C-alpha positions in Angstrom: 16.5 -11.8 84.3 13.6 -14.0 82.6 11.4 -10.7 83.2 14.1 -8.7 81.3 14.2 -11.2 78.3 10.4 -11.1 78.1 10.3 -7.4 78.1 13.0 -7.4 75.4 11.0 -9.8 73.4 7.8 -7.7 73.6 9.5 -4.5 72.9 12.0 -5.6 70.2 12.1 -8.2 67.6 14.3 -11.3 67.4 17.0 -11.5 64.6 18.7 -14.7 64.5 19.7 -15.6 68.1 20.0 -11.9 69.2 17.2 -9.8 70.4 17.2 -6.3 69.0 15.3 -3.7 70.7 13.7 -0.6 69.0 16.2 2.3 68.6 15.8 5.4 70.6 15.7 9.0 69.3 19.5 9.5 70.4 20.5 6.2 68.6 18.8 7.4 65.5 20.4 10.8 65.5 24.0 9.1 65.9 23.1 6.6 63.0 22.3 9.5 60.6 25.5 11.2 61.7 27.7 8.3 61.1 26.0 7.7 57.7 26.6 11.2 56.5 30.3 11.1 57.7 30.6 7.9 55.7 29.2 9.2 52.6 31.5 12.3 52.7 34.4 9.9 53.0 33.3 7.9 50.1 32.9 10.9 47.8 36.4 12.2 48.8 38.0 8.9 48.4 36.1 8.6 44.8 37.6 12.0 43.9 41.1 11.0 44.6 40.6 7.7 43.1 39.2 9.2 39.8 42.8 10.5 39.0 44.0 6.7 39.0 41.4 4.5 37.6 40.6 1.3 39.3 38.7 -1.8 38.2 35.4 -0.7 39.7 35.7 2.6 37.8 36.5 1.1 34.5 33.5 -1.3 35.2 31.2 1.6 35.8 32.4 3.4 32.7 31.7 0.4 30.6 28.3 -0.1 31.8 27.2 3.5 31.7 25.3 4.3 28.6 26.8 6.4 25.7 25.7 10.0 24.8 23.8 8.7 21.7 22.0 6.1 23.8 21.2 8.7 26.3 19.8 11.0 23.5 17.6 8.0 22.0 16.4 7.3 25.6 15.5 11.2 26.1 13.6 11.3 22.7 11.9 8.1 23.3 10.5 9.5 26.7 9.2 12.6 24.9 5.5 12.6 24.5 4.0 13.9 21.3 1.5 16.6 21.5 -1.9 15.5 20.4 -3.0 16.2 17.0 -5.1 19.4 16.5 -8.7 18.8 16.0 -8.6 21.8 13.2 -7.8 19.3 10.5 -10.4 18.9 8.1 -12.1 15.5 8.1 -12.3 14.2 4.5 -15.8 12.7 3.7 -15.6 9.2 2.4 -18.0 9.1 -0.6 -19.2 5.7 -1.5 -18.1 4.5 -5.1 -20.8 4.8 -7.7 -21.0 1.1 -9.1 -21.9 1.0 -12.7 -25.0 -1.4 -13.6 -23.9 -4.7 -14.6 -25.6 -6.2 -17.5 -25.8 -9.9 -18.4 -23.7 -10.9 -21.5 -26.7 -11.4 -24.0 -28.7 -8.4 -22.9 -25.7 -6.2 -23.2 -24.8 -7.3 -26.7 -28.4 -6.8 -27.9 -28.4 -3.2 -26.5 -25.1 -2.4 -28.4 -26.8 -3.9 -31.6 -29.8 -1.7 -31.1 -27.6 1.3 -30.6 -25.4 0.8 -33.7 -28.5 0.0 -35.9 -30.2 3.2 -35.0 -27.0 5.3 -35.9 -25.6 6.2 -39.2 -22.2 7.3 -38.3 -19.1 5.1 -39.3 -17.8 2.8 -37.1 -14.1 2.5 -38.4 -12.1 5.5 -37.3 -11.3 7.8 -40.1 -7.5 8.5 -39.8 -6.5 4.9 -39.4 -8.5 4.0 -42.4 -6.8 6.7 -44.6 -3.4 5.3 -43.5 -4.4 2.0 -44.5 -5.7 3.1 -47.8 -2.3 4.9 -48.4 -0.2 1.8 -47.4 -2.4 -0.5 -49.8 -1.8 1.9 -52.7 1.9 2.1 -51.9 2.1 -1.5 -51.8 0.3 -1.9 -55.2 1.6 0.9 -57.2 5.0 1.5 -55.5 4.4 5.3 -55.6 4.6 7.1 -52.3 3.4 10.6 -53.6 -0.1 9.6 -54.7 -2.7 11.9 -53.1 -6.5 11.4 -52.4 -9.3 13.8 -52.2 -11.2 13.8 -49.1 -14.5 12.8 -50.7 -12.7 10.0 -52.5 -11.4 8.7 -49.1 -15.0 8.9 -47.6 -16.4 7.1 -50.5 -14.1 4.4 -50.0 -14.8 4.5 -46.3 -18.5 4.1 -46.8 -18.1 1.4 -49.4 -15.7 -0.7 -47.2 -18.1 -0.5 -44.1 -21.1 -1.5 -46.1 -19.3 -4.5 -47.6 -18.1 -5.7 -44.0 -21.6 -5.2 -42.5 -23.3 -7.3 -45.2 -20.5 -9.9 -45.1 -21.0 -10.4 -41.4 -24.9 -10.5 -41.7 -24.6 -13.4 -44.3 -22.0 -15.3 -42.2 -24.1 -15.0 -39.1 -27.2 -16.5 -41.2 -25.0 -19.3 -42.0 -23.8 -19.9 -38.3 -27.7 -19.9 -37.2 -28.3 -22.5 -40.2 -25.7 -24.7 -38.4 -27.7 -24.3 -35.2 -24.9 -22.2 -33.7 -24.9 -18.8 -32.1 -21.1 -18.3 -32.2 -19.7 -16.7 -35.5 -16.9 -18.7 -36.8 -14.1 -18.2 -39.5 -15.5 -21.1 -41.7 -19.0 -19.2 -41.8 -17.1 -16.1 -43.2 -15.2 -18.3 -45.9 -18.5 -20.1 -46.9 -20.2 -16.5 -47.3 -17.4 -15.3 -49.5 -17.4 -18.5 -51.5 -21.4 -18.2 -52.0 -21.0 -14.5 -53.0 -18.3 -15.4 -55.4 -15.5 -13.2 -53.8 -12.9 -16.0 -53.9 -9.9 -13.5 -54.0 -10.8 -11.9 -50.5 
């Protein structure tokens, strides 16, 4: 008896209090046949039970994903093809940065440029509109016409007057030991000139 138990322990493995031996080939074949028979029996019972819904069938239907969800799952699983390498690669060109000047040097450069040129600084058409508005406000007649030469003469005279006034007022600001031109410098220059009406 003891020898048989030892052999069983060596050949099999103990499960709980029982000793289970290794199944033979005949036992394996019989287990497979029994499992296939039970599977056939369950499928036939499920077909018959599908006509009459049970709690288990209802629970399975409730947990099963809907068609839309299945489509989403299928679409998410699809792997996108790699992008073709035939696309043109855009070359990134570095932005050309403008040269930055310090404030006084840039202003001095502009002064030199404007002193060398002889063209008029005030635009022509806005100046003509201003002249027509002033004549309409003074005379009240809107049908007064000007020759082109008369308008250019007024334009030249107005610019020369403004430039001279700014020169004198800037000299007054330098006399006050300032570099910034102020409104009071312009008023003092007009008063010294005798143009009180302007």
